C-alpha positions as CSV (number, residue, x, y, z in Angstrom):
1,X,-61.3,28.4,30.3
2,X,-63.2,25.0,29.3
3,X,-60.8,22.0,29.4
4,X,-62.2,18.8,27.8
5,X,-60.1,16.2,29.9
6,X,-63.0,13.7,30.0
7,X,-63.0,13.7,26.0
8,X,-59.1,13.7,25.6
9,X,-59.2,10.4,28.0
10,X,-62.0,8.7,26.5
11,X,-60.6,9.3,23.3
12,X,-57.2,7.7,24.0
13,X,-58.7,5.2,26.0
14,X,-61.3,3.2,23.6
15,X,-61.4,1.0,21.1
16,X,-63.5,0.1,17.9
17,X,-66.8,-1.3,19.1
18,X,-66.5,0.1,22.7
19,X,-69.2,1.9,24.5
20,X,-68.0,5.2,26.1
21,X,-69.7,7.8,28.2
22,X,-68.1,11.5,29.0
23,X,-69.5,13.3,31.7
24,X,-69.0,17.1,32.4
25,X,-69.7,18.9,35.2
26,X,-72.9,20.8,34.9
27,X,-73.2,19.9,31.2
28,X,-74.6,16.7,31.5
29,X,-73.0,13.6,29.6
30,X,-71.9,12.6,26.0
31,X,-72.3,8.9,25.4
32,X,-72.3,6.6,22.0
33,X,-70.5,4.0,20.3
34,X,-67.3,3.6,18.2
35,X,-67.8,1.6,15.2
């Protein structure tokens, strides 16, 4: 089972123009900016 809690939390917490970084244990991280 693969649960992306980090991605869900980030998607809810961010606003336009915010930077975000999502880290997954053992999978590295994903970062970017909402525009």
